N, C-alpha and C positions, 0 to 999 in steps of 0.2 A: 715352672721348674728351673732350677739353677744347676748348671753343669760345673763341676770342679775338675780341673786338669792338673795332674801331678806327674811330671816326668821323673823317672827314677833311674839310679845307677848305683850299684853296690851300697844299698841303703838298708840292708836287713836289720841292722842294729837300731835304726831310728824310725823307720817307716811306720811301725806300729803306732807310735805316739801321734804321728801326723794323721794317720787314718782314724784313730780313735777320736781325735779332735773334730774331724769332719763328719764322721758317721754318727756321732752323738750330738750333733747340732740340734738346737730346738727347732730349727726349720728343717723339715724332713723331706720336702719335695726336691730331692737331689739325685743326680747321677754323678758318679765319680769315675774319671778315666785316668788310669795309671799307664803311662807309656814307658816301658822299660828299655833302656839303651844297652842291651846285651850285658847285664850284670854278670859278674864272675863269682858272686857269693850267693847267698840264699834268698835274695830279694824276691825273685819270682815265686818261690815256694811260700814265702811269707804273704805275698799278695794273694795267692790262691787260697791260703788258709783263711784270710780275712774275707775273701769272696764267698766262701762257704757260709760264713756267718751273716753276710749282708749282700744280697743280690744287686744292690745299687752300685756296687763296685765292678767295673769292667777293666780288663787288662789287655794291653797290646804289647807283645814281645817282638822287638825288632830282629830282623835276620842278621843285621850287621851294625856295629857301633858307629854312630854318626857324630858323636862327640859333644854336641851342644844343643841347648833347648830349642832354638829356632826350627831345627829339623823335626823335633817331636811336635811342635805346634802344627806344622803342615800335615803331619800324620793324623792328628786328632780333629782338626777343623771340620772335615766332612762328617764326622760322627756326632758332633755336639747337638743335642736335642733341646737343651735348655734355652729359654729366652735370654738368659744372662749367664755369663761364664766368669768363674773365679780361678785364677792361676795361683799355685803355691808350690814351692820347692819341696823335695821329699823329706826335708827336716824342719819345715815351718809348721806352725800350728795356730789354731784359732781359739778365741774365747768362745765359750758355749753358745752364746747368742749372737755371734759375729754376723752370720749370714742373715739371720732374721732381722737384725738391725739394718743391714745394708739394703735388704729388700724393702723394708718399711720406708727408709729414706728415699729409695727410688720411686716408690708409689706416691709419696708425698710431693716429690719434685718433678717426676717425669724425666729425670736425667738419663742419658745414655751410659753414664759411668758414675759409680759412687765409690769414694775413696775412704777406707778406714784409717784409724790411727795405726802406727807401726811401732812395735817395741822390739828393740834389739836384745837378743839373748845370747849368752856366751857359754862355752863348755863348762866353766866353773860355777854355773848357776846364776851368775849376775844378770840382771836385767836393767836396761837403760832406756828411758823414754826417748823417743826420737826428737830430733831437733825441728821436725816439721811443725809449723804453726798451723794447727787445724782448728778452725772455728766453724760451727754450723753455718751453712750458707744456703740460701734459696737455690742459687745456681751460679756457677762460673761459666763464662763464655768459653768456647773451644780455644780461642786465642789466649785468654788469660790463663786457662788451665795449662796449656802448653808452656806458656812463659814461666809459670810457677813450678812446673814439673822439670823444667830444663836443668836447674841446678839443685834439684831435690828439695825445694822448698815444701813440696808436698810429694808423697810417695807415688810410685807407679803401680803398686799393688792395688787392685781395684776389682769391683764387680762391673763387668763390661756387657753391654748389649751385644749378644752374639752376632747378630746380623751386621753390626757396624764393623767389628774386628775381622769377621770372616770376609767381608767385602774388601776391606783395605788389605788384608793378607799379612804375610810374614816373609821378610827377606832372610837370606842365609849367608850374607856376605861377611859377617863377622861373628866372633864368639859371643858378643853381647847385642846382637841384632834385635833380640826380643825386648831388651831394655830400651833401646832406641825407638822401636815401633810402638811401645806403650805411649810415648809422647806423640807420635804420629796418629795413633788411634784417638787420643784425646782431641787432637785438632780436627778430627772428623766426627766428633760427637755433636751433631747439630742441635740436639736437645739439651746440650749443656752437661756440665760436670758438677756433681754435688759432693760435699764432704760430710763424713759421718764419724766424728771422733769417738763416739761411744763404742763403736765396733773395734775390736782390737785384733790386729794381725801380728803374730809373734814371729819375727824374722831371725833365724839363727845365724850367727857368725862363728865359723870354726876355722881352724888352721888349714883344713882341707878345702875350704871354699875356693872356687875358681877365681874369685876376685883378689885373693891374697897372694902376695909375692909378686914376682915379675916373671912372666912366661912368654915364650916367643909368640904365641897366638894373641897376646894382648895388643900386639901391633895392629891387628886387623880392627881393633876398636876405633882407630882413627877414622875408618870408613863410617862408623856409626855416628861419630861426632860431626863429620862433614855432611852427612845426610840430614842431621838436625839443623845445622847452620843453614843449609840450602832451604829447608822448610821454613825457617825463621825469616829468611829474606823473601822467599816466594809468596808468603802469606802476610807480609807487611807487619810481622811481629817485631821486627827490629826497630820500627819507628813508634809502634804503639807502646811497647815495653822495652825500651833500649837498654836499661841497666842489666836485666838478666841475660840478654843476648851478648852484651859486651863481656860480662863475667864469663859466659860459656865460651866465647871466642878466645878470650885470654887463656882459659884453661886448655882449650884445644892446642893453642900455640905451645904452651908449656909441656903438654903431653907429647906433642909431636917431637919437640927437641929432646925430651928425656928418653922417649922410647927409641928414637933413632940412635942416640948416643949410647944407650945401654945395650941395645940389640944389634946395632951395627949393620942393618940392612934396610932396604926400602920396603914400604908397604905397597904391594901391587894388587 
């Protein structure tokens, strides 16, 4: 079984398309967990309507708004029954055979993580193939996968072995802790990481995305970058794959300077 985790917040206008893409997958052995972060629109009602149509959908409604996805990860971790777990945002969607292809690649390689291709989609309907260079590979070592994921040479969206990510866990120190922990999870994939470019994950970029613009909470993202740099040094990645680590360290310094100049306060 594959577990699909979808955190939601004020997504009534788009969550239907996301659920349709998941629940109509050619791979049917699924459970879907939607964790709603106190939506103020009709998101929960839309979820309930879909649940009536397909009992594979399960809903968790939080008592208070926690703001960011890492908190929702910690809510859903104990409930996941699938051997593997796929995360997607409430406005992302999948090609019809995405999960089937990911499962097939996992069975062929034995990997703890299988990464699909990623296609950026925009509000105006445009689609853009990602810059990620994805080639079918028998296996990437955990260290090589971490190095390639560090600067988005390959995406963090993936089919993960549930026991691996649950054992490593999720920190909540930053707005993008989940993004950082995807790379830490890769580092803990002892059976390696496989790439599956035939499986397509459609990632939506909108003006409302939390990555867009400059917001005070973006300052906490420096903690995520520091965590990844520490992992790179602690695991010897800095000397095995020096170029991606240097690129990432340089980006951290630029981010630190920019965020502190623009927001005018310390990250504590």
